[in-house]
C-alpha positions in Angstrom: 0.0 0.0 0.0 2.8 2.4 0.9 4.7 1.5 -2.3 1.5 2.2 -4.3 1.1 5.5 -2.6 4.7 6.6 -3.4 4.3 5.5 -7.0 1.1 7.5 -7.3 2.8 10.6 -6.0 5.7 10.0 -8.4 3.3 9.7 -11.3 1.5 12.8 -10.3 4.7 14.8 -10.1 5.8 13.5 -13.5 2.5 14.6 -15.0 3.0 18.0 -13.5 6.5 18.2 -14.9 5.1 17.5 -18.4 2.3 20.0 -18.0 4.9 22.6 -16.8 7.1 22.0 -19.8 4.2 22.3 -22.1 2.9 25.5 -20.6 6.4 27.1 -20.6 6.8 26.2 -24.3 4.0 28.6 -25.1 5.5 31.5 -23.2 9.3 31.1 -22.7 11.1 32.4 -25.7 14.7 33.3 -24.9 17.4 33.5 -27.6 21.2 33.0 -27.1 24.2 33.9 -29.1 27.9 32.9 -28.9 30.7 34.4 -31.0 34.2 32.8 -30.7 37.2 35.2 -30.4 38.6 34.1 -33.7 35.5 35.2 -35.6 34.6 38.3 -33.7 35.4 41.7 -35.1 37.5 42.9 -32.2 38.9 39.6 -30.9 36.5 39.5 -27.9 34.4 36.5 -26.9 30.7 37.3 -27.1 28.0 35.6 -25.1 24.4 37.0 -25.2 20.9 36.1 -24.2 17.4 37.6 -24.1 15.1 36.9 -21.1 11.6 36.7 -22.5 8.3 36.3 -20.8 4.9 37.9 -21.5 4.7 39.9 -18.3 5.7 43.2 -16.6 8.7 42.0 -14.6 11.2 44.8 -13.9 14.9 44.3 -13.5 17.9 46.4 -12.6 21.8 46.1 -12.4 23.6 45.2 -9.2 27.2 44.8 -7.9 27.7 42.3 -5.2 31.0 42.8 -3.3 33.6 40.2 -2.5 33.2 38.5 0.9 36.3 37.3 2.8 36.2 34.3 5.2 32.6 34.3 6.3 31.6 30.6 6.6 28.1 29.3 7.1 26.4 31.5 4.5 23.6 29.9 2.4 22.2 30.6 -1.1 19.0 29.3 -2.7 19.1 26.2 -4.9 15.3 25.7 -5.5 12.6 28.2 -6.5 11.6 30.2 -3.4 14.6 29.0 -1.4 13.0 25.8 0.0 16.3 24.1 -0.6 19.5 26.0 0.1 23.2 25.1 0.0 26.2 26.4 1.8 28.6 28.6 -0.2 32.4 29.0 0.4 33.6 31.2 3.2 35.1 33.5 0.5 33.0 34.5 -2.5 33.9 36.8 -5.4 32.6 40.2 -6.5 30.1 39.9 -9.4 27.7 42.0 -11.4 24.2 40.8 -12.1 20.8 41.9 -13.6 18.2 40.6 -11.2 14.5 41.3 -10.9 13.6 44.2 -8.7 12.0 43.5 -5.3 8.6 44.7 -6.5 8.8 42.1 -9.3 9.7 39.2 -7.0 6.8 40.2 -4.7 4.4 40.4 -7.7 5.3 37.1 -9.3 6.4 35.2 -6.1 9.7 34.0 -7.7 13.4 34.3 -6.9 15.5 37.3 -8.1 17.1 35.5 -11.1 20.6 37.1 -11.4 20.1 36.4 -15.2 23.7 37.3 -16.2 26.8 37.5 -14.1 30.4 38.5 -14.6 32.9 38.2 -11.7 36.2 39.7 -10.7 38.1 36.8 -12.3 36.5 37.3 -15.7 34.0 34.5 -15.5 30.7 35.2 -17.3 27.6 33.1 -17.2 24.0 33.2 -18.5 21.4 30.5 -18.2 17.7 29.9 -18.5 17.4 29.4 -22.2 14.5 26.9 -21.5 14.7 23.8 -23.6 12.4 20.7 -23.8 13.2 17.1 -23.2 11.1 14.2 -24.5 8.8 12.1 -22.4 11.0 9.0 -22.5 13.9 10.8 -20.9 11.8 12.5 -18.3 10.1 9.3 -17.3 13.5 7.6 -16.9 14.9 10.5 -14.8 12.2 13.0 -13.7 12.8 16.6 -12.9 13.3 17.2 -9.2 10.5 19.4 -7.7 12.9 21.2 -5.3 16.0 20.9 -7.5 18.1 23.6 -9.1 16.2 26.4 -10.7 17.4 28.9 -13.3 16.4 31.7 -11.0 19.0 30.6 -8.5 21.8 29.1 -10.6 23.8 32.0 -12.1 24.9 34.0 -9.1 25.2 30.8 -7.1 27.8 29.4 -9.6 29.6 32.6 -10.4 30.2 33.8 -6.9 32.5 30.8 -6.2 34.2 30.1 -9.6 37.6 31.4 -10.8 37.4 29.9 -14.2 34.8 28.8 -16.7 35.7 25.2 -16.3 35.4 25.4 -12.5 32.0 27.1 -13.0 30.8 24.2 -15.1 32.0 21.7 -12.5 30.2 23.7 -9.8 27.0 23.8 -11.8 27.1 20.1 -12.6 28.1 19.3 -9.0 24.9 21.1 -7.8 22.8 19.0 -10.2 24.5 15.8 -9.1 23.7 16.7 -5.4 20.3 18.3 -5.7 19.0 17.5 -9.1 17.4 20.0 -11.5 13.9 21.2 -11.5 14.0 22.4 -15.1 15.4 21.6 -18.6 17.8 24.4 -19.5 20.8 25.6 -21.5 23.6 27.6 -20.0 26.7 29.3 -21.5 29.8 30.0 -19.3 32.9 31.7 -20.5 36.2 33.2 -19.3 39.2 34.7 -21.1 40.4 31.2 -22.2 37.4 29.1 -23.0 33.6 29.0 -23.4 31.4 26.1 -22.3 27.9 25.2 -23.5 25.8 23.2 -21.0 22.6 21.3 -21.8 20.5 20.2 -18.7 18.1 17.5 -19.8 16.4 15.9 -16.9 16.6 15.6 -13.1 20.3 14.5 -13.2 21.5 14.3 -16.8 23.5 17.0 -18.5 26.2 17.5 -21.1 28.7 20.3 -21.3 31.1 20.9 -24.3 33.9 23.4 -24.8 32.9 25.6 -27.8 35.4 26.2 -30.7 36.9 29.7 -31.0 36.3 29.9 -34.7 32.6 29.3 -34.7 29.3 31.1 -33.7 26.1 29.8 -32.3 22.5 31.2 -32.2 19.6 29.2 -30.8 16.1 29.6 -29.4 14.4 27.4 -26.8 15.7 24.1 -28.0 18.7 21.7 -27.7 21.3 21.6 -30.5 24.1 19.4 -29.2 24.3 16.1 -31.2 27.7 14.4 -30.9 30.2 14.8 -28.1 33.0 13.7 -30.5 32.6 17.0 -32.4 34.1 19.0 -29.5 37.5 19.3 -28.0 36.4 18.6 -24.5 33.3 17.6 -22.6 31.9 17.1 -19.1 28.8 14.9 -18.7 26.7 13.2 -16.1 27.8 9.7 -15.3 24.6 8.1 -16.6 24.0 10.3 -19.6 24.5 7.5 -22.1 23.8 4.4 -19.9 20.4 5.8 -18.7 19.3 6.1 -22.3 20.6 2.7 -23.3 19.1 1.0 -20.3 15.6 2.6 -20.8 15.5 2.1 -24.5 15.4 5.7 -25.7 19.0 6.0 -26.9 19.2 7.0 -30.6 22.5 6.1 -32.4 23.6 8.0 -35.4 27.0 8.7 -37.0 29.5 5.9 -36.5 27.0 4.4 -34.0 27.5 7.3 -31.6 24.6 8.4 -29.4 23.0 11.5 -30.9 22.1 13.5 -27.8 19.6 15.8 -29.6 17.6 12.8 -30.9 18.0 10.9 -27.7 16.9 13.5 -25.1 14.7 15.7 -27.2 14.2 15.1 -30.9 12.6 16.9 -33.8 9.2 15.5 -32.9 8.9 18.0 -30.0 10.6 20.9 -31.8 8.3 23.9 -32.0 8.3 26.6 -34.7 8.3 29.3 -32.0 11.8 28.2 -31.0 13.2 26.6 -34.2 12.4 29.6 -36.4 14.5 31.9 -34.2 17.4 29.4 -34.5 17.0 29.4 -38.3 17.0 33.2 -38.4 20.2 33.5 -36.4 21.9 31.1 -38.8 20.5 33.0 -41.8 21.7 36.4 -40.4 25.3 35.3 -39.6 25.8 32.8 -42.5 23.3 33.5 -45.3 25.6 31.7 -47.8 25.1 28.3 -46.0 21.6 28.5 -44.7 18.4 28.8 -46.7 16.5 32.0 -46.9 13.3 30.1 -46.1 12.6 28.3 -42.9 12.5 24.5 -42.7 10.8 22.9 -39.7 12.6 19.6 -40.2 16.1 21.1 -40.7 18.7 20.4 -37.9 20.5 23.7 -37.6 23.9 23.0 -36.1 25.0 24.3 -32.7 28.3 25.7 -34.1 28.8 27.1 -37.5 31.2 29.4 -39.4 29.9 33.0 -40.0 30.2 34.5 -43.5 32.2 37.4 -42.0 33.6 38.5 -38.7 30.8 39.3 -36.2 30.7 42.7 -34.4 29.1 43.8 -31.2 26.7 45.8 -33.4 25.8 42.6 -35.4 24.8 40.8 -32.1 22.8 43.8 -30.8 20.8 43.8 -34.0 20.0 40.1 -33.8 18.0 41.0 -30.7 16.0 43.5 -32.7 15.3 41.2 -35.6 11.6 40.8 -36.5 12.0 38.7 -39.6 12.1 41.8 -41.8 12.0 41.1 -45.5 10.5 37.6 -45.0 6.9 36.3 -45.3 7.0 35.8 -41.5 7.4 39.4 -40.5 4.6 40.5 -38.2 5.2 44.2 -39.0 5.3 43.8 -42.8 2.6 41.1 -43.2 0.4 41.7 -40.2 0.5 38.0 -39.3 0.3 37.2 -35.6 1.3 33.5 -35.5 5.1 33.9 -35.6 7.4 34.4 -32.6 10.2 36.8 -33.6 13.5 37.5 -31.8 13.0 41.2 -31.2 9.8 41.2 -29.2 7.9 43.4 -26.8 7.8 40.5 -24.3 11.6 40.7 -23.7 12.1 41.4 -20.0 15.8 42.2 -20.5 18.7 41.3 -22.8 22.4 41.2 -22.2 25.5 40.9 -24.4 28.7 40.0 -22.6 32.1 40.7 -24.1 35.1 38.9 -22.6 38.5 40.3 -23.7 41.3 37.7 -23.6 44.2 40.2 -23.3 43.0 42.5 -20.5 43.5 42.0 -16.7 40.8 39.5 -15.7 39.2 42.0 -13.2 38.3 44.3 -16.1 38.0 41.7 -18.9 34.2 41.6 -19.0 31.9 44.3 -20.4 28.2 43.6 -20.2 25.9 45.5 -22.5 22.5 45.6 -20.7 19.0 46.3 -22.0 16.6 46.7 -19.1 13.4 46.1 -21.0 13.0 45.1 -24.6 16.0 46.1 -26.8 13.9 46.1 -30.0 13.1 49.8 -29.4 15.5 50.2 -26.4 19.2 50.6 -25.8 22.2 48.5 -24.5 24.3 50.3 -21.9 27.7 49.3 -20.6 28.6 47.7 -17.3 32.1 46.5 -16.6 33.0 43.7 -14.2 35.5 46.3 -12.7 32.6 48.7 -11.9 32.3 49.5 -8.2 28.7 50.6 -8.4 25.8 51.4 -10.8 24.1 54.6 -11.8 21.3 55.8 -9.6 18.7 54.9 -12.3 19.9 51.5 -13.5 20.7 50.5 -9.9 17.4 51.6 -8.5 15.4 48.7 -6.9 11.7 49.3 -6.8 10.4 48.3 -3.3 7.9 45.6 -2.5 5.3 48.2 -1.5 5.2 49.5 -5.1 4.5 46.2 -6.8 2.3 46.7 -9.8 3.2 50.4 -10.0 4.4 51.2 -13.5 6.9 53.9 -12.7 8.7 55.3 -15.8 10.0 58.3 -13.8 12.5 56.3 -11.7 13.2 53.0 -13.4 14.7 52.3 -16.9 12.8 49.0 -17.3 9.4 50.8 -17.3 10.7 53.5 -19.7 11.8 51.0 -22.3 8.9 48.6 -21.8 6.5 51.5 -22.5 8.4 52.8 -25.5 8.3 49.3 -27.0 4.6 48.8 -26.3 3.9 52.0 -28.1 6.2 51.4 -31.1 5.6 47.8 -31.9 3.1 46.5 -34.5 2.2 47.2 -38.1 0.5 50.5 -37.4 3.3 52.0 -35.3 6.7 50.6 -36.2 7.3 52.8 -39.3 6.0 56.0 -37.7 7.4 55.7 -34.3 9.6 52.5 -34.0 12.0 53.1 -36.8 12.9 56.7 -35.8 13.5 55.5 -32.2 15.6 52.6 -33.5 17.6 54.9 -35.6 18.4 57.2 -32.7 19.5 54.3 -30.4 21.6 52.8 -33.2 23.5 56.1 -33.4 23.9 56.3 -29.7 24.9 52.7 -29.3 27.5 52.9 -32.0 29.1 55.8 -30.1 29.0 53.9 -26.8 30.5 50.8 -28.4 33.4 52.8 -29.7 33.7 54.9 -26.5 33.8 51.8 -24.2 36.5 50.3 -26.4 38.6 53.5 -25.9 37.9 53.5 -22.1 39.1 50.0 -21.5 42.1 50.5 -23.7 43.1 53.5 -21.6 42.2 51.9 -18.3 44.4 48.9 -19.1 47.5 51.2 -19.0 46.7 52.4 -15.5 48.8 50.9 -12.7 46.5 52.0 -9.8 43.6 49.4 -9.8 41.4 51.6 -7.6 41.8 54.6 -9.9 41.1 52.3 -12.9 37.9 51.0 -11.4 36.7 54.5 -10.6 37.5 55.6 -14.1 35.6 52.8 -15.8 32.7 53.1 -13.3 32.4 56.8 -14.0 32.1 56.3 -17.7 29.6 53.4 -17.5 27.4 55.4 -15.0 27.6 58.5 -17.3 26.4 56.4 -20.3 23.6 54.8 -18.3 22.4 58.1 -17.0 22.3 59.7 -20.4 20.4 56.7 -21.9 17.8 56.9 -19.1 17.2 60.6 -19.5 17.0 60.2 -23.3 14.7 57.3 -22.9 12.3 59.4 -20.8 12.3 62.2 -23.4 11.7 59.7 -26.2 8.8 58.2 -24.3 7.3 61.6 -23.9 7.7 62.4 -27.6 6.1 59.1 -28.6 3.2 59.6 -26.2 2.7 63.2 -27.4 2.9 62.4 -31.1 0.6 59.4 -30.9 -1.9 61.5 -29.0 -1.7 64.3 -31.5 -2.1 61.9 -34.4 -5.0 60.0 -33.0 -7.9 59.8 -35.5 -10.5 57.1 -35.1 -11.6 57.4 -38.7 -8.0 57.7 -40.0 -9.1 60.1 -42.7 -7.5 63.4 -43.7 -9.2 66.7 -42.9 -9.3 69.4 -45.6 -7.3 72.3 -44.2 -9.7 74.8 -45.9 -13.1 73.3 -45.2 -12.2 71.3 -42.1 -14.2 68.5 -43.5 -13.2 64.8 -43.7 -11.9 63.7 -47.1 -11.9 60.3 -48.6 -8.1 60.0 -48.4 -6.5 58.0 -45.6 -4.5 60.1 -43.3 -0.7 59.5 -43.8 1.3 60.1 -40.7 4.9 60.9 -41.3 7.7 59.3 -39.3 8.2 60.9 -35.9 11.2 63.1 -35.5 13.5 62.5 -32.5 14.7 65.9 -31.3 17.8 64.6 -29.6 21.5 64.7 -30.5 23.4 61.4 -30.0 26.8 63.3 -30.0 26.6 63.4 -26.2 27.6 59.7 -26.3 30.9 60.5 -28.0 32.5 61.9 -24.9 35.3 59.8 -23.5 37.2 61.3 -20.6 40.9 61.1 -20.4 42.3 58.6 -18.0 43.6 60.2 -14.8 
């Protein structure tokens, strides 16, 4: 009787896991990018991700200081902190982009550090939700109070000096506590980048990515053969579990194909696979079809047609399938999930420079809110603090208060909501994008100069202050410009409102039979303010 009771509970939990995976498939839509240092325009390693969900969940930027010799501290493993784990007595300084307190109170979830870079130049992002098949989940179910994406990134980065160590820490946590979710993570440092697929409660595979390739993927697994990669770290039963339970799929040279074994094209959804296709088409149009193929296996790693710049990656996160039959703006269709969407909560692009001191080797470009009509601002791992605006943390008492006066997330969320869609993107969206494109280009160039000058400074404290001052200045300017652009969009939309959408004759003041044509909005700002780069002290 007791065994039957436990079996019943297990079956119920497995069913809930399947339902959770299915429900998340409809709403989770993150997109990740990797660019190896040999194919990036400036020799940096680039790792990027969007954090997407159809909600109003505000985020900000934080700097968590180093802690020396304080044993006994705990951090969350599971959602809501039901399960915690002890962290080392000494932990490292790191930057992060968590939810604000008002958001965690509103949605009853953990803070989700989202993206972290630490003082040793380790950078990590996770929570590109992926989907395992029923056979693998039945053989090794997800663990209800196992590791969650909302707890993983800062937990791993605060105690890791290298990317490989971070992978080992992440996998060790899964070995001990299990995973509550199926996920993909990317972890990098100045020497190597690792890609990690977490399939089930205890099964995972991590591979070291090649430096001469790129990756772009939506919410799906892409790893097929371990033999294609220089190095790997896997769970002990990754292959044996599949063989024992009869769901292993053998492919080339009789090697287990991990994609077909743990996921498979039968559960691939267009909402995810199409974004993977578009990333391949953007970076390597010569090798990938201009039309989408649901049945195509788009490789995890591929060679780009040309070297990839920071600007190229930023524009991937604004892509809305322009010029294709899938474009919601140009065709009016509502059935395709694009990369650049108004449901993006935040996005981040991390550059890791191999030849800089590790404590200043990472530059995170952060978009609080959707970047499609927003802006990426710089944040170095050497920064000692954040600007007042981007560091502001909306308190619990203000949950469900949409406050664009104090918080960048709400500014850029509102701008995007007003600019997105067939009726608005040409009139309002494109002028806004054009302005931010100009401003970003100047910040990308300016930050490059700043870190070049900072690298020559012998005083580490003066260097950190110099970099911090520049990043804070750019963040402040972007927030102020964002508020002014939001006001301009609101004003212009209100001025142009016309239910009948017909022109009025200026002489007779009568409606004509001609549809009113609204010209593109003019942005009355000057992006030259972002060119300013202070001399190093």
